[in-house]
N, C-alpha and C positions, 0 to 999 in steps of 0.2 A: 065355334066361339073358342074352343080351345086352340084352334090353329089360329086365331085371331091373338091371342095371348100369346102364342110362342111367336108370331110373326113381330108383335109389339117388342117382346124382348129381343129377338134377333135385330130388329133396326137400332136397338140401345146399344148391342154389342156384337157386331156380325161375325168378329174373329172367334167368338165363344160359341162351340157347337153343342156342349154339354149343357143339360137342362139343370137348373136349381133344384133343390131338394123341395123347396115350396111348389115348383111348378109341377115336379112329378106327382107330389100329394093331390095338388088341385087335378090334376089330369087323370087322376085314378079316382077320385071320389066323385061324388053324385053332384057336386057344385058343376062340374064342366058339362053335365047332362042337363042341368037346370039353368044353364046360364042365358040372363036375359038377351034380346036381340037387338036392343038400342045400345048406341055408344055411351051416352051419359049414363045408363043405367049400370053397364059393367064397370064404369070409373067409379060409380058410387059403391057398388059391390067390393070392387077390388079396395079401394080406401076402406071402407068398413072391416074386411078383413084384416088388412094391415095393422089397422088401430087396435082391433082384439088382439092379434097375435102379438103387437108391441107391448100392450098392457100386460099380457101374459109374461113376456120375457122381462119387462120391468119389475112385475112383481117377483119373478124368481130372482133377479138381480139384487133387488131391496131385501127381500127376506132371507132367502136360502143363503145366498153368497154372503150376505153382511154377518147373520148368524154363524155360519159357518167359520168366518174369519175370526169373529170375536170369541168363539169357542175355542179356536187353535192357540189364539193369543192367551186365552185364560188358562189353557192346559200348559203352557210352557213358561206360565208365570208372569207373564207381561199384561196384567189387568189394566196398567196406567195407560199401555198403548191403545186397548181398546176403548177405554172410556175418552181419549184423547181424539181418536179417529172418529168415534161417533160425535162428539162435541163440535169438531171442525166439519161435520157433514161430507166426510170423503165416502162413505158408502153411499150417501143419497145421490151424489155427483154421478158415480157410476150408475146406479141405477137409472138415472136420467140418460147417461150416454148409450147405455146398451140398446134400449128402444129405437134411438135415433139411427144408430149404426145398423142395427136390423132392418129399419124400413130402407135405408139407403141401399142396402144389400139387395133388396127385394123389389125395389121400386120399379124394375121391369115387368111385374106381372101387369101393370096399368097398360091400358091400350092407347098410349097417348105418342103424338109424334117425338121422334128422337131427340131434337134439339130441347124441347120443353121438358122433357123427361130427364135429359141430362143435367140441366140447370138445376131442375127439383132435387136430384139426387145429390148435386154438389151442396146445395144449401143443407140439407140433412145432415151430410157428411161434416160439413162444418161446425153445425151446431152440436154434433156428437163429439168433435175434437175440442170444442171449447169447454164442454163440461168435463172431458177427461183431464184437460189441462186443470181446470177447477179441483178436480179431484187431487193432483198432484200439487197443486198449491195448498189444499188443505192438509196434505202429509206434511209438508214443510212446517205449517203452522202448529201441527200436532207434534212435531219434532221439537219445536219451541217451547210448547207448552211442557213437556216432558224435561228438557234440558233446564227449564227455569225452576222445576221443582227439586233439582238435585243440588248438592253443596257446591259443584264446580261452578255453577250460574254465579256463586258469590263473588268469585275471583275473575272469571272470563266470560263475555259475552258473545254469543253467536248470532245474536239478532242482525246485525249489519251483513254477515255473510248469508244467512237466510233471506235476508230482503233482497240482496243482489241476486240469489238464486230466482227469487219470484219474478224480479225484473227480466232475467234473461227467458225464465220459461214463458212470461207473456209476450215477449219479442219474438220467441219462436212460433207461439200459437199465432200470432198477428202475420207474420210471415206466410206460414201454411194456411191460413184462413183466405189471405188475399190471392196466394197462388192457387189456389183449389177453386175460387170465384172466377178468376180469369182464366182459369184452364191452363196454366203456364207452370214451369218449373220454377221450383223454390230458387235454385241457383241464379236464374236470370235476376230475381229480386236482391239477392247477396251481392251480386255483382253491381247493381244498382246503388244499393248502400256503400258498396266500397268507393264509388265516385263520389258519394255525398258524405266520405269520411269528417272532412274538416266542419262541414256543417254538424254532423253528429257530435263530434268534440265539443264544439260550442255550446250545443243544447244540452249534453249530459255533463258539462264541466264540473258543477257542483257533485254530481254522483261519482266523478272519478276522482274529485278531491276528497270528498268524504271516504270513499274505498280506501285510499291511501292512508288517511288518517285512521281508519278504524284498524287497518292491518298493524300499522305501526304502535297503536295504544295498546292493542292487545298483544302484540309479540313483546312489548318493552313493559308490559304490566303498568301502565301509566294512570289508568283510570278503571275503576269497577263500580258495580252497582252497590250503592251503600255509601261510596265514599264522601266524606264533606268536604265541599270545594269552595274557594272564594275567587270570584272573576268579578271585580268591580266594572270593568268596561262593558261587560255585558249584562250587569246588575243581579247577578247569580250569587247567592251565599246560603248553601243549604246541602242537603244530601242528595246525591244521583239516584233517580228512581228509574230511569230507562236510559238505554243506550242503543240507539237504532243506526241505521245506515246513513242518514242525512242528519239527525238531530238528537242532542242529548238532553233530556229533561232533567231540571234542578228543581226540587222542592224547597223554597225558601224557608226560614224561621218563621215568616208570618202566613205561612202555608198556602202562600201564592206558588206558581210554577213558572219558572224561566227556561225557554226553549233555546238552546245554543247550538248552532250549526256545529257539526262534528268535525270539520276541519279548522276551526277555530281554535278548537281545544289542543291541537296538535300545533298550529302556528304562533298561537300567541300564549302568553305566560298565564299562570293561575295558581292557586295555592291548594294543595292537597293535605287535608288534615288526617290521612289514613295512618301515616307513618307515626305521627303522635300516638295515636289509640294504641298501634301495634307496641311502641316503646312501653306502655304501661305506665308513663309519667305525663302529667299536664302542666305547664309551666305558670308559675304565679309569678308576676312581676309588676309591682306595684311602690308607689312613692309617696313617703310621708315627708310633709314640708314642715320644717322646725322653724318656729321663730326664731331668727338670729340674735334678737335683745336678750333671749334666755340662755344663750351658751354662756358657760363659765367655768371656774376652776371648783373642784370639790373641796370642802373643808374636810378636816380630821373626824369632826363629829359625824358629818356626813357619810364618809367613807365607813365608820364604824358602824352607823345604822343600816347602811346598804349590805353590809357583810352579813346580816341576820338573813338576807335574800340567798336560798339555796342555789340559783342559777348565777349568782354573782360572788359567791364566797370563793371558789377556787381562783377565779379570774382576779379578783381583789388581792387574793394574798400572793399570786405570783406576780402582779403588778406592783404591789408595793414593795418587794424585795428588789426587782427589777430598778425601780426608782431610787430606792435607798442606795443602793450599789453605784447607779450613775452619779447620784448626787455628792456621795461620799468621794468619788474619784475627781469632782470639781475643786476640791479642798475649801479653801477661803471664800471663793466666788458662789459656792453655796448658799452663803449667808444671806444675799440678796434674793427676794422672793422670785424676781424675774429671770434669775438664771436658774433656777430649781425647775426640774422637770415635775409636773403635777398632773393628778387626773382630772380629767374633763367630765361634765355630766353628759355630753352627747358622745364621746366615746365609750363611756360606760353604759350608755343606752344600746349602742351597736352591738357591743359584747352581750348584753344582757338579750338582745333580741335573737343573736346567732344561737346562744343557748337554748333559748326557747324554742326554735326551729328544730334543733338537734333533738329535743326531747318530744316532737311531736311523731306519734306513730302513722298518722295520715299522711305524713310526707316521705317522698322517697330519699332515703338516707343516701343511696347509691349515686344520686345525681348532683349536679353543681348546685350548692347551697352558699349563700353569701348575702352579707348585709353590708353595704358600700354607701360612701359618702359622695354625692356629685357635687359639681360644680354649683355654688351659690348664685342666686338671682335675685331679681324683686320680689319672687315670692316665697323667699326664705331659704333654707338651706335643705335640698333634697336628701332623704335617706332612702335608698332604695332597698327593696327586700327581693330577693331572686333565689326563688326555690321551685320545686316540683311536686305536685301532689301526687299521690298513688292511685287515685280515683279519677279517671278520665270522665266519667259522667258529668254532664253540665250542670245537673241540679246538685250533685255531691260537690263536685269540684267549687262551686260558690258557697256552699255551706262551710266547707275547711277554709277557703279564703277568708271569709268574713269572720269565722271565730279567731283566726290569727291576728287579725288587725284590729278585732274589738278588743283584744288582751294589750296588744301594742299601743294602742291609743291611750287607754286607761292608765297604763304604768307609767306615762309621761310625765304627770305631775309628782309623782314619786321621786323623779330625777331634776325636779324643779325646772322641767322643760314644758313648752308650750307649743301646739301646732299653730301653724301660720294661718290666718283667715283674714280675708281682705274684709275691712270695715265696711259695715253697712248702714242704712239709715239709722237704725235704732241704736247703732254705737254712738252717732255723732248726736243724737237726742240726748243720750245718757250723759254725755261729757258736757252740752249744752246746760243740761238742768243742773249738774253738779257745780259749774262755773256761776250759775246764777244764784245757787244756794250759799256759796260761799261770801261773807261779808268782805267789803272793800276795806283796804288797810287803814285809810283815814278815818272811816266810821269806827273802826275798831278801836282806835286810839283815842277817840273821843269819850266813847261809852266805858271802857275798861280802863283800869289803873296801868300804868306803864310797863309795871313787871308781869303783870298778866297778859297783856298784849304782846309783850316781847316773847313769853312763852309759848303762846298759842301760835304765834307767828313761826318760831322753831318747830313747833310740832307739824305744822303744815308742811314748812321745807322738809 
């Protein structure tokens, strides 16, 4: 029977003259002397022996090798790698690959015809290779986990490169598996792929474009995880939460996620707010529209009253001296009010608003700060406030902006100014009620004495 086993092994590989260790062990043990006579029993016994030995080798690879690797990593201070490899099932994939390769190496023990034996051996070899490549794929995934936990991941992402590496690994695995199953050299398949290069370029067009885009964005530091970007054409407005080879995920402010192809972020324009956060100042740009009918010159009494405001005292004193010198230089022409330079309430408001901004500690005083008048239109006279808050967080930024404009809106009546507001239905109703409540001129002359009627009419005018 032992001769039958050796003959089966010789049929599998006639060029090999030496026996394997398993064959020597079987030949020297009591199994060779108690081998059954029937062929099917020999096959069943051989399969059972191989299964038992594969379970033993799998247990050794799973328990002994994995624990040895974990203790080695812990000893060198890389506990994070040990946890990442275990989480990505690298050791488990190796423990599956080792028994399959062991069975493939000793499949010649079975008394089966050479063509069938060779095909079965190739199947086990392919299965073992697949699990080995799964272990390599898990190794790359563990590398990604370790990198994501580091500080460098906040500035540069390597996920695209690792995904490309996974694609290359699975392509190599596929070529090896097919070449082993058809019993041909992998170089023949590679030469066939060269002839299909045009088709492959068409199929992997998005992958190649995304690879180029990922490389350019990483090298030029165009996009990072955590950046706030706006891309209206893709419906993206929020923070980048993932940068992969093919796609970039953006979590919008409404908690939805927009997936944008990576190459579009390189070929199309978008707004990145990261540099605003890095500068430490967030822009405040808002317009107050003043009712044009309330703009006028200030009287001397009003100027004296406004001088009590601490924010206006220096401005009014300096402006008054400047106006007096200018008016004196005009000579007799200064006697006419229309020729004299005078202070306006809207100009004084702009000076007050700028002085108020310069007193605010929550505004960035080193950045541009201006209060300017823009071109009047049908909605009034726009007064634009342009400055930068020193806190870029959204909630704090809105609070600072709200506090500033609350004060500026409240100070308008002190300068006899009114904010423009389009009339609503309630405004028209009040005007209509006021018109109905006022008596007609003819009725008033009949009921009241002439002097009283004229006095009331003058009061109304």
